[in-house]
C-alpha atoms as an extended CHARMM CRD file, in Angstrom:
* protein
*
       255  EXT
         1         1  UNK       CA             96.5610000000       81.0780000000       93.5430000000  PROA      1               0.0000000000
         2         2  UNK       CA            100.0180000000       81.8230000000       94.9690000000  PROA      2               0.0000000000
         3         3  UNK       CA            100.8260000000       85.4590000000       95.6360000000  PROA      3               0.0000000000
         4         4  UNK       CA            103.2520000000       87.5520000000       93.6200000000  PROA      4               0.0000000000
         5         5  UNK       CA            105.9030000000       87.1800000000       96.3460000000  PROA      5               0.0000000000
         6         6  UNK       CA            105.0440000000       83.7350000000       97.6730000000  PROA      6               0.0000000000
         7         7  UNK       CA            107.9080000000       82.3910000000       99.7650000000  PROA      7               0.0000000000
         8         8  UNK       CA            110.0200000000       85.5190000000       99.3700000000  PROA      8               0.0000000000
         9         9  UNK       CA            111.8870000000       87.3690000000      102.1200000000  PROA      9               0.0000000000
        10        10  UNK       CA            111.2650000000       91.0930000000      101.7490000000  PROA      10              0.0000000000
        11        11  UNK       CA            112.8470000000       94.0280000000      103.5540000000  PROA      11              0.0000000000
        12        12  UNK       CA            111.0640000000       97.3890000000      103.8400000000  PROA      12              0.0000000000
        13        13  UNK       CA            112.7690000000      100.4400000000      105.3520000000  PROA      13              0.0000000000
        14        14  UNK       CA            110.7160000000      103.3700000000      106.5730000000  PROA      14              0.0000000000
        15        15  UNK       CA            108.0110000000      100.8160000000      107.3210000000  PROA      15              0.0000000000
        16        16  UNK       CA            106.4560000000      102.4180000000      110.3990000000  PROA      16              0.0000000000
        17        17  UNK       CA            103.8790000000      104.4670000000      108.4990000000  PROA      17              0.0000000000
        18        18  UNK       CA            102.6720000000      105.7560000000      105.1430000000  PROA      18              0.0000000000
        19        19  UNK       CA            103.9400000000      104.0890000000      101.9850000000  PROA      19              0.0000000000
        20        20  UNK       CA            106.3370000000      101.8340000000      103.9030000000  PROA      20              0.0000000000
        21        21  UNK       CA            103.5850000000      100.4060000000      106.0860000000  PROA      21              0.0000000000
        22        22  UNK       CA            101.2280000000       99.9700000000      103.1310000000  PROA      22              0.0000000000
        23        23  UNK       CA            103.9270000000       98.1810000000      101.1300000000  PROA      23              0.0000000000
        24        24  UNK       CA            104.7400000000       95.8740000000      104.0290000000  PROA      24              0.0000000000
        25        25  UNK       CA            101.0820000000       94.8460000000      104.1730000000  PROA      25              0.0000000000
        26        26  UNK       CA            100.7280000000       94.3320000000      100.4200000000  PROA      26              0.0000000000
        27        27  UNK       CA            103.9300000000       92.2800000000      100.3080000000  PROA      27              0.0000000000
        28        28  UNK       CA            102.6480000000       90.1400000000      103.1750000000  PROA      28              0.0000000000
        29        29  UNK       CA             99.3180000000       89.7160000000      101.3910000000  PROA      29              0.0000000000
        30        30  UNK       CA            101.2550000000       88.4880000000       98.3510000000  PROA      30              0.0000000000
        31        31  UNK       CA            103.0270000000       85.8030000000      100.3750000000  PROA      31              0.0000000000
        32        32  UNK       CA            106.2470000000       87.4540000000      101.5240000000  PROA      32              0.0000000000
        33        33  UNK       CA            107.7820000000       87.2790000000      104.9680000000  PROA      33              0.0000000000
        34        34  UNK       CA            108.4770000000       90.9420000000      105.7300000000  PROA      34              0.0000000000
        35        35  UNK       CA            111.3470000000       92.4790000000      107.6760000000  PROA      35              0.0000000000
        36        36  UNK       CA            109.8880000000       95.7350000000      108.9900000000  PROA      36              0.0000000000
        37        37  UNK       CA            112.5800000000       98.3640000000      109.5610000000  PROA      37              0.0000000000
        38        38  UNK       CA            112.4070000000      101.9340000000      110.8350000000  PROA      38              0.0000000000
        39        39  UNK       CA            113.7780000000      104.1670000000      113.5800000000  PROA      39              0.0000000000
        40        40  UNK       CA            110.2650000000      104.4190000000      115.0400000000  PROA      40              0.0000000000
        41        41  UNK       CA            109.9400000000      101.3210000000      117.2020000000  PROA      41              0.0000000000
        42        42  UNK       CA            106.2750000000      101.7780000000      118.0990000000  PROA      42              0.0000000000
        43        43  UNK       CA            105.2590000000      102.3810000000      114.4940000000  PROA      43              0.0000000000
        44        44  UNK       CA            107.2730000000       99.4030000000      113.2790000000  PROA      44              0.0000000000
        45        45  UNK       CA            105.6350000000       97.1300000000      115.8420000000  PROA      45              0.0000000000
        46        46  UNK       CA            102.2030000000       98.3840000000      114.7590000000  PROA      46              0.0000000000
        47        47  UNK       CA            103.0420000000       97.4990000000      111.1600000000  PROA      47              0.0000000000
        48        48  UNK       CA            104.1370000000       94.0130000000      112.1910000000  PROA      48              0.0000000000
        49        49  UNK       CA            100.9770000000       93.6080000000      114.2660000000  PROA      49              0.0000000000
        50        50  UNK       CA             98.8880000000       94.4910000000      111.1960000000  PROA      50              0.0000000000
        51        51  UNK       CA            100.8270000000       91.9320000000      109.1310000000  PROA      51              0.0000000000
        52        52  UNK       CA            100.2060000000       89.1960000000      111.6780000000  PROA      52              0.0000000000
        53        53  UNK       CA             96.5350000000       90.1560000000      112.0050000000  PROA      53              0.0000000000
        54        54  UNK       CA             96.0870000000       89.3680000000      108.3170000000  PROA      54              0.0000000000
        55        55  UNK       CA             97.8440000000       86.0190000000      108.6870000000  PROA      55              0.0000000000
        56        56  UNK       CA            101.2830000000       87.1290000000      107.5190000000  PROA      56              0.0000000000
        57        57  UNK       CA            104.6780000000       86.7980000000      109.1230000000  PROA      57              0.0000000000
        58        58  UNK       CA            107.7310000000       88.9490000000      109.6950000000  PROA      58              0.0000000000
        59        59  UNK       CA            109.9260000000       90.6580000000      112.2240000000  PROA      59              0.0000000000
        60        60  UNK       CA            111.0160000000       94.1370000000      113.2770000000  PROA      60              0.0000000000
        61        61  UNK       CA            114.6540000000       95.2200000000      112.9750000000  PROA      61              0.0000000000
        62        62  UNK       CA            115.2660000000       98.8400000000      113.9430000000  PROA      62              0.0000000000
        63        63  UNK       CA            117.8170000000      100.7970000000      111.9080000000  PROA      63              0.0000000000
        64        64  UNK       CA            118.7920000000      104.3500000000      110.9970000000  PROA      64              0.0000000000
        65        65  UNK       CA            119.6460000000      104.0580000000      107.2930000000  PROA      65              0.0000000000
        66        66  UNK       CA            122.0800000000      106.9830000000      107.5000000000  PROA      66              0.0000000000
        67        67  UNK       CA            124.3090000000      104.9600000000      109.8670000000  PROA      67              0.0000000000
        68        68  UNK       CA            126.5860000000      102.4070000000      108.1760000000  PROA      68              0.0000000000
        69        69  UNK       CA            126.7140000000      100.0580000000      111.1700000000  PROA      69              0.0000000000
        70        70  UNK       CA            122.9210000000      100.0470000000      111.4610000000  PROA      70              0.0000000000
        71        71  UNK       CA            122.4810000000       99.1070000000      107.8010000000  PROA      71              0.0000000000
        72        72  UNK       CA            125.1450000000       96.4030000000      107.9200000000  PROA      72              0.0000000000
        73        73  UNK       CA            123.4720000000       94.9200000000      110.9990000000  PROA      73              0.0000000000
        74        74  UNK       CA            120.0270000000       95.1450000000      109.3730000000  PROA      74              0.0000000000
        75        75  UNK       CA            121.0740000000       93.0000000000      106.4190000000  PROA      75              0.0000000000
        76        76  UNK       CA            123.1420000000       90.6140000000      108.5410000000  PROA      76              0.0000000000
        77        77  UNK       CA            120.2630000000       90.0410000000      110.9710000000  PROA      77              0.0000000000
        78        78  UNK       CA            117.8010000000       89.5340000000      108.1090000000  PROA      78              0.0000000000
        79        79  UNK       CA            119.9900000000       86.8580000000      106.5390000000  PROA      79              0.0000000000
        80        80  UNK       CA            120.7110000000       85.2510000000      109.9190000000  PROA      80              0.0000000000
        81        81  UNK       CA            116.9830000000       84.9830000000      110.5870000000  PROA      81              0.0000000000
        82        82  UNK       CA            115.7910000000       83.8550000000      107.1560000000  PROA      82              0.0000000000
        83        83  UNK       CA            118.8370000000       82.7200000000      105.1810000000  PROA      83              0.0000000000
        84        84  UNK       CA            118.2960000000       85.0530000000      102.2240000000  PROA      84              0.0000000000
        85        85  UNK       CA            117.0190000000       88.4250000000      101.0110000000  PROA      85              0.0000000000
        86        86  UNK       CA            114.8470000000       88.2310000000       97.9020000000  PROA      86              0.0000000000
        87        87  UNK       CA            113.3740000000       91.7320000000       97.7900000000  PROA      87              0.0000000000
        88        88  UNK       CA            114.3470000000       95.0610000000       99.2970000000  PROA      88              0.0000000000
        89        89  UNK       CA            112.3350000000       98.2590000000       99.3010000000  PROA      89              0.0000000000
        90        90  UNK       CA            114.6090000000      101.1580000000      100.2630000000  PROA      90              0.0000000000
        91        91  UNK       CA            111.8940000000      103.5770000000      101.2640000000  PROA      91              0.0000000000
        92        92  UNK       CA            113.1430000000      105.4420000000      104.3380000000  PROA      92              0.0000000000
        93        93  UNK       CA            113.3310000000      109.1740000000      103.7180000000  PROA      93              0.0000000000
        94        94  UNK       CA            112.5610000000      112.6150000000      105.1220000000  PROA      94              0.0000000000
        95        95  UNK       CA            111.1910000000      115.8410000000      103.6420000000  PROA      95              0.0000000000
        96        96  UNK       CA            113.6320000000      118.1120000000      105.4510000000  PROA      96              0.0000000000
        97        97  UNK       CA            113.4420000000      121.8900000000      105.8410000000  PROA      97              0.0000000000
        98        98  UNK       CA            110.4060000000      123.2000000000      103.9470000000  PROA      98              0.0000000000
        99        99  UNK       CA            110.6840000000      126.9920000000      104.0700000000  PROA      99              0.0000000000
       100       100  UNK       CA            112.7510000000      129.4110000000      102.0480000000  PROA      100             0.0000000000
       101       101  UNK       CA            114.6250000000      129.3870000000       98.7700000000  PROA      101             0.0000000000
       102       102  UNK       CA            117.8860000000      127.6060000000       98.0120000000  PROA      102             0.0000000000
       103       103  UNK       CA            120.1780000000      130.3310000000       99.3800000000  PROA      103             0.0000000000
       104       104  UNK       CA            118.2390000000      130.3000000000      102.6490000000  PROA      104             0.0000000000
       105       105  UNK       CA            118.5430000000      126.5480000000      103.2060000000  PROA      105             0.0000000000
       106       106  UNK       CA            120.4200000000      125.7100000000      106.4550000000  PROA      106             0.0000000000
       107       107  UNK       CA            123.5540000000      123.6530000000      105.8820000000  PROA      107             0.0000000000
       108       108  UNK       CA            122.8790000000      121.2690000000      108.7600000000  PROA      108             0.0000000000
       109       109  UNK       CA            119.3940000000      120.5680000000      107.4050000000  PROA      109             0.0000000000
       110       110  UNK       CA            120.8460000000      119.9580000000      103.9250000000  PROA      110             0.0000000000
       111       111  UNK       CA            123.3950000000      117.4980000000      105.3210000000  PROA      111             0.0000000000
       112       112  UNK       CA            120.7830000000      115.5640000000      107.3180000000  PROA      112             0.0000000000
       113       113  UNK       CA            118.4130000000      115.2350000000      104.3500000000  PROA      113             0.0000000000
       114       114  UNK       CA            121.1430000000      114.0690000000      101.9750000000  PROA      114             0.0000000000
       115       115  UNK       CA            122.4220000000      111.6270000000      104.6180000000  PROA      115             0.0000000000
       116       116  UNK       CA            119.0200000000      109.9480000000      104.9020000000  PROA      116             0.0000000000
       117       117  UNK       CA            117.6100000000      110.2400000000      101.3790000000  PROA      117             0.0000000000
       118       118  UNK       CA            120.7550000000      109.6190000000       99.3340000000  PROA      118             0.0000000000
       119       119  UNK       CA            123.4390000000      108.0890000000      101.5430000000  PROA      119             0.0000000000
       120       120  UNK       CA            120.7780000000      105.9360000000      103.1880000000  PROA      120             0.0000000000
       121       121  UNK       CA            119.7270000000      104.4420000000       99.8540000000  PROA      121             0.0000000000
       122       122  UNK       CA            123.3750000000      103.9630000000       98.8490000000  PROA      122             0.0000000000
       123       123  UNK       CA            124.1910000000      102.2080000000      102.1350000000  PROA      123             0.0000000000
       124       124  UNK       CA            121.2190000000       99.8890000000      101.7480000000  PROA      124             0.0000000000
       125       125  UNK       CA            122.2530000000       99.0130000000       98.1870000000  PROA      125             0.0000000000
       126       126  UNK       CA            125.8510000000       98.5400000000       99.3180000000  PROA      126             0.0000000000
       127       127  UNK       CA            124.8500000000       95.8560000000      101.8230000000  PROA      127             0.0000000000
       128       128  UNK       CA            121.8820000000       94.2960000000      100.0120000000  PROA      128             0.0000000000
       129       129  UNK       CA            123.6710000000       93.7170000000       96.7050000000  PROA      129             0.0000000000
       130       130  UNK       CA            126.4950000000       91.4210000000       97.9540000000  PROA      130             0.0000000000
       131       131  UNK       CA            123.9160000000       89.1460000000       99.5860000000  PROA      131             0.0000000000
       132       132  UNK       CA            121.8800000000       89.0400000000       96.3800000000  PROA      132             0.0000000000
       133       133  UNK       CA            124.9790000000       88.3270000000       94.2820000000  PROA      133             0.0000000000
       134       134  UNK       CA            125.8300000000       85.4490000000       96.6240000000  PROA      134             0.0000000000
       135       135  UNK       CA            122.3620000000       83.9130000000       96.3650000000  PROA      135             0.0000000000
       136       136  UNK       CA            122.0740000000       84.4150000000       92.6020000000  PROA      136             0.0000000000
       137       137  UNK       CA            119.7750000000       87.4200000000       92.2800000000  PROA      137             0.0000000000
       138       138  UNK       CA            117.0630000000       89.5760000000       93.7830000000  PROA      138             0.0000000000
       139       139  UNK       CA            114.9460000000       92.6560000000       93.2730000000  PROA      139             0.0000000000
       140       140  UNK       CA            115.3830000000       96.1220000000       94.7700000000  PROA      140             0.0000000000
       141       141  UNK       CA            113.1240000000       99.1660000000       94.6090000000  PROA      141             0.0000000000
       142       142  UNK       CA            114.1640000000      102.6230000000       95.8290000000  PROA      142             0.0000000000
       143       143  UNK       CA            111.7410000000      105.4040000000       96.7210000000  PROA      143             0.0000000000
       144       144  UNK       CA            112.4160000000      108.4710000000       94.6150000000  PROA      144             0.0000000000
       145       145  UNK       CA            109.5990000000      110.9380000000       93.8790000000  PROA      145             0.0000000000
       146       146  UNK       CA            107.8950000000      112.8760000000       91.1430000000  PROA      146             0.0000000000
       147       147  UNK       CA            110.2530000000      115.5390000000       92.5150000000  PROA      147             0.0000000000
       148       148  UNK       CA            113.0650000000      113.3040000000       91.2740000000  PROA      148             0.0000000000
       149       149  UNK       CA            111.8160000000      113.7770000000       87.7150000000  PROA      149             0.0000000000
       150       150  UNK       CA            110.9310000000      117.4920000000       87.6890000000  PROA      150             0.0000000000
       151       151  UNK       CA            111.8290000000      120.5830000000       89.6860000000  PROA      151             0.0000000000
       152       152  UNK       CA            109.8170000000      122.1920000000       92.4580000000  PROA      152             0.0000000000
       153       153  UNK       CA            110.1500000000      125.5500000000       94.1900000000  PROA      153             0.0000000000
       154       154  UNK       CA            111.3260000000      125.7670000000       97.8000000000  PROA      154             0.0000000000
       155       155  UNK       CA            112.2350000000      122.0860000000       97.9120000000  PROA      155             0.0000000000
       156       156  UNK       CA            115.8170000000      122.3310000000       96.6750000000  PROA      156             0.0000000000
       157       157  UNK       CA            117.3700000000      119.7010000000       98.9450000000  PROA      157             0.0000000000
       158       158  UNK       CA            114.4830000000      117.2760000000       98.6010000000  PROA      158             0.0000000000
       159       159  UNK       CA            114.4300000000      117.6420000000       94.8090000000  PROA      159             0.0000000000
       160       160  UNK       CA            118.2090000000      117.1930000000       94.6480000000  PROA      160             0.0000000000
       161       161  UNK       CA            118.0310000000      114.0800000000       96.8330000000  PROA      161             0.0000000000
       162       162  UNK       CA            115.3150000000      112.4230000000       94.7860000000  PROA      162             0.0000000000
       163       163  UNK       CA            117.0370000000      113.1810000000       91.4650000000  PROA      163             0.0000000000
       164       164  UNK       CA            120.1020000000      111.5450000000       93.0220000000  PROA      164             0.0000000000
       165       165  UNK       CA            118.0690000000      108.4380000000       93.9020000000  PROA      165             0.0000000000
       166       166  UNK       CA            116.8680000000      108.1630000000       90.2950000000  PROA      166             0.0000000000
       167       167  UNK       CA            120.4400000000      108.4440000000       88.9910000000  PROA      167             0.0000000000
       168       168  UNK       CA            121.7720000000      105.9990000000       91.5650000000  PROA      168             0.0000000000
       169       169  UNK       CA            119.0450000000      103.5210000000       90.6460000000  PROA      169             0.0000000000
       170       170  UNK       CA            119.8810000000      103.6590000000       86.9350000000  PROA      170             0.0000000000
       171       171  UNK       CA            123.6160000000      103.3150000000       87.5210000000  PROA      171             0.0000000000
       172       172  UNK       CA            123.1700000000      100.3780000000       89.9000000000  PROA      172             0.0000000000
       173       173  UNK       CA            120.7160000000       98.6580000000       87.5480000000  PROA      173             0.0000000000
       174       174  UNK       CA            123.3060000000       98.6820000000       84.7820000000  PROA      174             0.0000000000
       175       175  UNK       CA            126.1130000000       97.5030000000       87.0500000000  PROA      175             0.0000000000
       176       176  UNK       CA            124.2360000000       94.4880000000       88.4290000000  PROA      176             0.0000000000
       177       177  UNK       CA            121.9420000000       93.3980000000       85.5770000000  PROA      177             0.0000000000
       178       178  UNK       CA            124.3170000000       90.5330000000       84.7650000000  PROA      178             0.0000000000
       179       179  UNK       CA            124.1270000000       89.3550000000       88.3880000000  PROA      179             0.0000000000
       180       180  UNK       CA            120.3960000000       88.7250000000       88.2230000000  PROA      180             0.0000000000
       181       181  UNK       CA            119.5820000000       91.7580000000       90.3540000000  PROA      181             0.0000000000
       182       182  UNK       CA            116.8640000000       94.0970000000       89.1370000000  PROA      182             0.0000000000
       183       183  UNK       CA            116.9760000000       97.6260000000       90.5740000000  PROA      183             0.0000000000
       184       184  UNK       CA            114.1690000000      100.1210000000       89.9870000000  PROA      184             0.0000000000
       185       185  UNK       CA            112.7430000000      103.2640000000       91.5600000000  PROA      185             0.0000000000
       186       186  UNK       CA            109.1820000000      104.2900000000       92.2430000000  PROA      186             0.0000000000
       187       187  UNK       CA            108.3660000000      108.0100000000       91.8970000000  PROA      187             0.0000000000
       188       188  UNK       CA            105.2110000000      108.8180000000       93.8780000000  PROA      188             0.0000000000
       189       189  UNK       CA            103.2060000000      111.9250000000       93.1300000000  PROA      189             0.0000000000
       190       190  UNK       CA            101.0250000000      113.6610000000       95.7180000000  PROA      190             0.0000000000
       191       191  UNK       CA            100.1350000000      110.8940000000       98.1610000000  PROA      191             0.0000000000
       192       192  UNK       CA             97.9910000000      111.0060000000      101.2950000000  PROA      192             0.0000000000
       193       193  UNK       CA            100.6930000000      110.2880000000      103.8780000000  PROA      193             0.0000000000
       194       194  UNK       CA            101.9150000000      111.7920000000      107.1670000000  PROA      194             0.0000000000
       195       195  UNK       CA            104.7660000000      113.4200000000      105.2100000000  PROA      195             0.0000000000
       196       196  UNK       CA            102.2880000000      115.1300000000      102.9020000000  PROA      196             0.0000000000
       197       197  UNK       CA            100.3290000000      116.3680000000      105.9100000000  PROA      197             0.0000000000
       198       198  UNK       CA            103.5040000000      117.9700000000      107.2310000000  PROA      198             0.0000000000
       199       199  UNK       CA            104.2600000000      119.4870000000      103.8260000000  PROA      199             0.0000000000
       200       200  UNK       CA            100.8960000000      121.2290000000      103.5070000000  PROA      200             0.0000000000
       201       201  UNK       CA            101.0240000000      122.4160000000      107.1280000000  PROA      201             0.0000000000
       202       202  UNK       CA             97.3130000000      122.5820000000      107.8690000000  PROA      202             0.0000000000
       203       203  UNK       CA             96.3450000000      124.0780000000      104.5020000000  PROA      203             0.0000000000
       204       204  UNK       CA             94.2300000000      121.0620000000      103.5180000000  PROA      204             0.0000000000
       205       205  UNK       CA             91.3420000000      123.0040000000      101.9730000000  PROA      205             0.0000000000
       206       206  UNK       CA             93.5520000000      125.2670000000       99.8710000000  PROA      206             0.0000000000
       207       207  UNK       CA             95.7660000000      122.3990000000       98.8470000000  PROA      207             0.0000000000
       208       208  UNK       CA             92.9520000000      120.0380000000       97.8770000000  PROA      208             0.0000000000
       209       209  UNK       CA             91.4220000000      122.7800000000       95.7310000000  PROA      209             0.0000000000
       210       210  UNK       CA             94.5630000000      122.7440000000       93.5780000000  PROA      210             0.0000000000
       211       211  UNK       CA             94.8870000000      118.9420000000       93.3020000000  PROA      211             0.0000000000
       212       212  UNK       CA             93.2150000000      118.6880000000       89.8530000000  PROA      212             0.0000000000
       213       213  UNK       CA             95.7870000000      121.1870000000       88.5800000000  PROA      213             0.0000000000
       214       214  UNK       CA             98.7570000000      119.5890000000       90.2960000000  PROA      214             0.0000000000
       215       215  UNK       CA             97.6880000000      115.9730000000       89.6690000000  PROA      215             0.0000000000
       216       216  UNK       CA             95.4530000000      115.5530000000       86.5860000000  PROA      216             0.0000000000
       217       217  UNK       CA             93.7290000000      112.4460000000       87.9280000000  PROA      217             0.0000000000
       218       218  UNK       CA             91.9890000000      114.8790000000       90.2710000000  PROA      218             0.0000000000
       219       219  UNK       CA             92.7670000000      113.4580000000       93.6880000000  PROA      219             0.0000000000
       220       220  UNK       CA             95.4900000000      112.5180000000       96.1210000000  PROA      220             0.0000000000
       221       221  UNK       CA             97.0520000000      109.1130000000       95.6510000000  PROA      221             0.0000000000
       222       222  UNK       CA             96.9200000000      106.5080000000       98.4000000000  PROA      222             0.0000000000
       223       223  UNK       CA             99.8730000000      104.6920000000       99.9930000000  PROA      223             0.0000000000
       224       224  UNK       CA             98.3130000000      101.4210000000       98.8420000000  PROA      224             0.0000000000
       225       225  UNK       CA             98.5490000000      102.5120000000       95.1970000000  PROA      225             0.0000000000
       226       226  UNK       CA            102.2950000000      102.9990000000       95.5610000000  PROA      226             0.0000000000
       227       227  UNK       CA            102.5590000000       99.7200000000       97.4710000000  PROA      227             0.0000000000
       228       228  UNK       CA            100.9550000000       97.7790000000       94.6150000000  PROA      228             0.0000000000
       229       229  UNK       CA            103.4820000000       99.2310000000       92.1570000000  PROA      229             0.0000000000
       230       230  UNK       CA            106.4450000000       98.4490000000       94.4020000000  PROA      230             0.0000000000
       231       231  UNK       CA            105.2520000000       94.9050000000       94.9790000000  PROA      231             0.0000000000
       232       232  UNK       CA            104.8590000000       94.3310000000       91.2400000000  PROA      232             0.0000000000
       233       233  UNK       CA            108.3730000000       95.6790000000       90.5830000000  PROA      233             0.0000000000
       234       234  UNK       CA            109.7500000000       93.2410000000       93.1700000000  PROA      234             0.0000000000
       235       235  UNK       CA            107.8730000000       90.2910000000       91.6940000000  PROA      235             0.0000000000
       236       236  UNK       CA            108.7280000000       87.8520000000       88.8820000000  PROA      236             0.0000000000
       237       237  UNK       CA            105.9550000000       89.5370000000       86.8750000000  PROA      237             0.0000000000
       238       238  UNK       CA            108.4250000000       92.4060000000       86.3160000000  PROA      238             0.0000000000
       239       239  UNK       CA            111.2850000000       90.1060000000       85.2960000000  PROA      239             0.0000000000
       240       240  UNK       CA            112.3840000000       92.2780000000       82.3380000000  PROA      240             0.0000000000
       241       241  UNK       CA            112.1280000000       95.5860000000       84.1950000000  PROA      241             0.0000000000
       242       242  UNK       CA            115.3040000000       97.1710000000       85.5470000000  PROA      242             0.0000000000
       243       243  UNK       CA            116.6250000000      100.7250000000       85.6470000000  PROA      243             0.0000000000
       244       244  UNK       CA            113.0960000000      102.1560000000       85.5750000000  PROA      244             0.0000000000
       245       245  UNK       CA            112.0440000000      105.3010000000       87.4320000000  PROA      245             0.0000000000
       246       246  UNK       CA            108.3090000000      104.5650000000       87.5310000000  PROA      246             0.0000000000
       247       247  UNK       CA            106.0840000000      107.6010000000       87.9580000000  PROA      247             0.0000000000
       248       248  UNK       CA            103.0020000000      106.7150000000       89.9920000000  PROA      248             0.0000000000
       249       249  UNK       CA            101.6510000000      110.2210000000       90.0940000000  PROA      249             0.0000000000
       250       250  UNK       CA             98.2180000000      110.5810000000       88.5240000000  PROA      250             0.0000000000
       251       251  UNK       CA             99.6980000000      112.3160000000       85.5020000000  PROA      251             0.0000000000
       252       252  UNK       CA            101.6930000000      114.9160000000       87.4590000000  PROA      252             0.0000000000
       253       253  UNK       CA            104.8970000000      114.5330000000       85.4420000000  PROA      253             0.0000000000
       254       254  UNK       CA            103.0660000000      114.1330000000       82.1150000000  PROA      254             0.0000000000
       255       255  UNK       CA            102.1650000000      117.8310000000       82.1180000000  PROA      255             0.0000000000
């Protein structure tokens, strides 16, 4: 049977590791040609190598999503190589400064996080959407977070950025629904990724002991579980779904 994304051209930012790498692989499994983008060249090449090892195809285009010229070039090079852009997963993001309360947050750290997590998503949308309008439609998924649906202590900038992604997703979905472009967000819960390892800072035993409380399903999520949700949102199977902030969080935000 054909895959969910058979014959599609998909772009994944933040694809060098974690959820971005997993999504690149699932999209390739489902028949997409994948443009692997990140600032980490070695990680991006490893992702592409994994895609090719499973019989898939794609290319690496390096880009810093906080830089307008990088994003413009990313979309232009994708279209030059493949002639279209069917699906885009705007996943690149950072966790930022993790210590202290809001009044202790360094301004330069705030600016950097907002530049990547919010401006980066906006820049990607800004350049992806005109191409999709021109070709008659497409599907976009942005990475928000369970922290984009609820608050969390000592994560003020991150929480603010992910709430912004949810709002941006909903606004864009309404603006471009008539153009055949579906725009959704995925809101991961507590997922076993390099970012999560940095967040818990070596406190694995203490943190895992609290997982059943934090995430009712009783375990960490996997990057592949988020990847499956993103791939479905990008596929024709989700043809009536737009403006959704999908919690994939083991019940975290249902509490």
